[in-house]
Structure formats: structure tokens, C-alpha cells
N, C-alpha and C positions, 0 to 999 in steps of 0.2 A: 827191252826193257821200257812199259808204260810210264808219261809222265804224269808223277804223283800231285804234280800243284794243277793241272790242267784238267786232270782226273776230279779234285775235288774244286775245283774253278767254279761250276755250276751247285755245285751241292751249298757252299759259301754266299752266289749271288742271293738263293732262294732262302738263307734260314736268315739273308738282313734286309728282302723284303717282307718277311714273316716280323718280325723286329720290329719297322718300321711301323705295320700294321698294327701293330698292337701299340706301339708308342701312337699311334692315332685315332683308336677306340679309346684310352685309359685317355687320351687328349680331350676325347670329346664327352666322354664319363664326366669330369671333369666340370668340363665348359656347363654338360648338364644341372651339373646338380651348382653350381654359383649362378643358375637365373634366379631369380629373386620373384616372385608374383605378392598380390594382393586380392581376396575375392572378392568380385564388388557384389554379394547379395551372400547370402546364410547357400552356405552347399555343403550336396548329401554328399560323403564317399563311398568309394564301391568298391569291390574284390578288380572288377578288371575295367577295359575300355570302353564305357558301352550304361546305357539303362537298362540292359538287362541282366545287366553283375548286382548281386548279393550289394544291397545297402550296410556301412559295415560305422556306419558313424555318420558328425555332419563339423564343417566350421562356420565358424560364426561372420557376418559380415567384417569382412578387414581384416582379415585373418593372416597376416604371415606365410610365407610357406616355400620350397625346393621347390623346383620344376628336376625330376632326374632325369625323366627323357621321353619323348612324344610318341601316341600313337595317333596318329589318324589328328582329332581333335580333345581329346583326354591328355593329360600328363598324369602321368607317374610319381607318385610321393613318398614319403616314410611318412605311414598313422600308427600310433602305435605299435610302433618297433618294426612295423610292416610295412612289406609292397601294398599300396592304392593306388585307387585312381580317382582324378577329378575330372570336369569338365571344363576346357579351355576357353570357353565360352559368359566364366563367370571369374575370367579373371584379366589384370591391369596390371604393367610395371609399377604403373603411376602409382607412388605412396599416397595412401591418402589423407586428407589436413587433417593434425592433428587440432582434436574439440577443446579447447578452451575452454572448464570449466567457470560459467557465471563467479562474479566475488559477492561472497551473499553483500548483505546493506546491513552496515552497522546499526544495531537496536538502539533504540533513541528511548529517551525516560519521556511515558504522556506527562505532555503538558498538563496539568491543571493547576488553574488560580482560583481561592475560594477569600474574598474577604471576612474577614470579623466584622461585620455588620450589627449593631445595637437592635437589637427585637424591640420594634415597640403596638401595639397593638392599639387597633385601630375604635376595642367598646373598652367599655358602654358609652364614651363619650362619641364619639361622634362614627356612625355606622357606616353614614354613609361620605364618610369622608378619609377614603381610603387613596387618595393621588398624594392629601396634606399629609399626609399621611407616613408613606413611602419617602417624601421629601424629608419628614422629619428623623428620619434613620440615616440617607446619604449624606443629609449635612450634619450630622452629630455627626456622622463617619469622618467627617473633616475637619469638626474642631471644631464648628459652629455651636454655643451657646446658645439652645432654642430649645422649645419645647411643643408639640403639635398643639397644645392650646394654645401659644403664641402662636406659630406661624397658623392658626386655623381659623384668628380671630385680624388677622393681615391682609389675610392670601384675599385676591382682585372680587367683588363676583360681579355680575351680569344675568339680566333678566333672559337669554335667552341664547351666545353666543359663549360658548367654551372656549374661545380660541384669546375670549376676554374676558374673561371671570369667570367663577365658581355659578352654575344654574341653580339655582336648592337651595335648600339649606342642611348642607354635612350632619349638622347635626341630629337632624330626624332623617324618617327610613324616607324619604317625599326627597334627597337631595337627588343630582343629575352626577355632571363631575365639570370636570378643569380640563385644561389641555393645555398644552407645553408652553406655546405663546404667552399664554397669562400671568404663568409661572417665572418666567425670565427674570422680570426685578427681581424678585422675591430672593431667588438665588444667587443670585448677583449680589444683591446684598450681605449673606450669608458665608457663600466662599468666593470672591471673589473675582469671580467666572458664574458665566452660563451658558451651556450647548443645548442646542435644540436637533436631536440626533433623528428628528422623527424622518421614517427612513433608509435608518440604518443597515447596515448585512450582516451579514454575522461577521466576519472578519471585525468591522467597524463596534466591535458591539464587545468585543473581544477583545480588540487592543485597548479599552476604553477601562475594561477592567483588567489586562497587564496592567494600565500605567498607576493601580488603585486608585477609581477611582467605579466606584457605582452608580447602577441605574436605577433609576424612576422608569416602568417600563408599563403599558396599560395596554391589559391583555383580555381576551376574551378567555376569563379562565371561574372553574370553580362554580360554575350555576350563574353566574353575572353576563351577563351582554359587555356590561362597562366597568372592568376591574385595575387594579392599580398596585404592581410588587415591587419589592424595591430587586435588582437584581445585584448579586454580590456574585458572580464567578461562575468555574464554565471550566468542563476539560473533555476529553475526543468524542463523549458523543450525549453530553448530558449537561442544562444550565440549573442553578442553583439560583433559588431566593428567597426572598424573606417578604415573609403574607402577613400584611396588618389583620386580616380579616380571622386568618387561622390561627396565626399567637405564632405561626412557629415558621426557623430560623430555618435556615440552608435547604431549604423543601429541592429535591432534585428530579426533573424534569427531560424528558428526553429532548434533544435539539429536535427531532420530527413535529415533538407536540406542544414545543416554543413557536417556534417556526409559524405554527397553527393561528395556535392562539394571538400571535406578539398580528404578521400578517390582516386577520380579522381584525383587528382596532388599525390600520394605515399604518403599525408601525412607527407608531409612538413614542418618539423617548426620550429623555428630560436626566442633564447632567449637567458635571463645572469642569 
């Protein structure tokens, strides 16, 4: 009689080896399925492991995929519920750094300053007296009890130097001009203070306007080689002024145009 256990032993060992082999394969498959990669570029997905296979789609850069198995440099993945392949040359195990969206800058209200400086015309009394009339507007805004006639009489005169007094006759068309240094005493008399702002930058002008103080400015404007206006305000791209010649209040002028006209007369300006 044959030994049953001995006859069955080789079959038992063979079966055990098959089971172990299947477990190894299963474990390897699970391991492969757990391998995560990220695409380093926009990547074509193909039906087989090579460029000669048909393209069935593509993955965007930084896409996350799971590699199920490798065939050379190609990885088998699941794409649209089917097996597909992508090149391992464009895969990495390093996760891409998250992109932090830029914080939007908070909206800020546009800064605008516009002073209600009284409008005073220079004509017909003072056809070439724009400087003293502009100063009259500025001083009246301060609260001084003055008028253009009174100030024109008190304004210093000089035969040839506008820095010392008015040159010419402001009551006629033959008048010329007067510059800030010659008007300092008159300004201080009625405003309490006087500031020669000649050479002032845009920032300095705007700071003075924000402080509630209009400015007499000398400009090459309106067809005049020398003209004076009362600067009354500004916004992000413009300045505003009262023009004694046109008798127009809060005329808007671009900062570019104003700077050109202001610079043409050496940026002369006067306030308090």
C-alpha cells in the first residue's frame, strides 16, 4: 500500500509555491498602484508604451497620477477608465509647490482736493494785474478783508526788477509782472505768514493744497508768456485753478500740461 501523505507532499509544496508567487505578484501590483507621480510638463497619453502608439489625450503640467506598472521608461496608468501609457521622462515623485495667489491690493479711494476759492476777474480794472488778482483770491479764501483794488495800490513797484516790485503799469496793457519775493510782505501782512514756494515739486504743491492753502502760481498759459493763476486743487491726474483772465473757476488741467507751463516760468509760486 502506497503512503498517501508522501505521494501528496510534492503536490502540496507545488501548490504552496504557486500561492506564494501569486501573493508576491499581488503585492507588487499594489505597490505599483501606490506609486504617485507628478507631470513636469503637458504630457501626451498613449494607448501603448511608445511614441508610435496612438495618442488618446493629454495631462496638464503638475497633474497627479498613479503608476500601475512600468514598461521600460513608460508608465501604465488609468485614463478615462482605460489602461494607457505616459512617458516617465516627464514624471517626478516630487510634489509641485502650491501656487499662492497674489493678494489683491485693497482699493483706495482717489484723493481729490478742491478748495472753494472765490473767483475774481482781473478785467477790466487790471488787464495785466493777474498776479495781484490771484493773490487777492488766495487771501480772501484765508479770510482777509481785501479787494483787488486795495492790494494793487499797496503792491510795490520797480522800474526793472520783478523780484523787487511790479514792472510796468497793471492798469494798462503795458504792464509786465511781479515775482514772489516782492509780494512776501504784502502776503504776510494779510495772511499772517508768507511762503515763497518757488521750485516746489508736485508733492509739495499738493501737500499745501491738502493743508487748505491755495497757491499763486506763475505759468506760461493761455497764450501769455507770463500769467498767474490761483491753484485750487488736484486729483490723481489733474490740477485745478481759478483764472483771473478768463474769469473761470476750478479750470481742470492735466498734471503734464500744468508742469510744462509751471516749469516754463521757473516754478514760481507763493502761498501762506
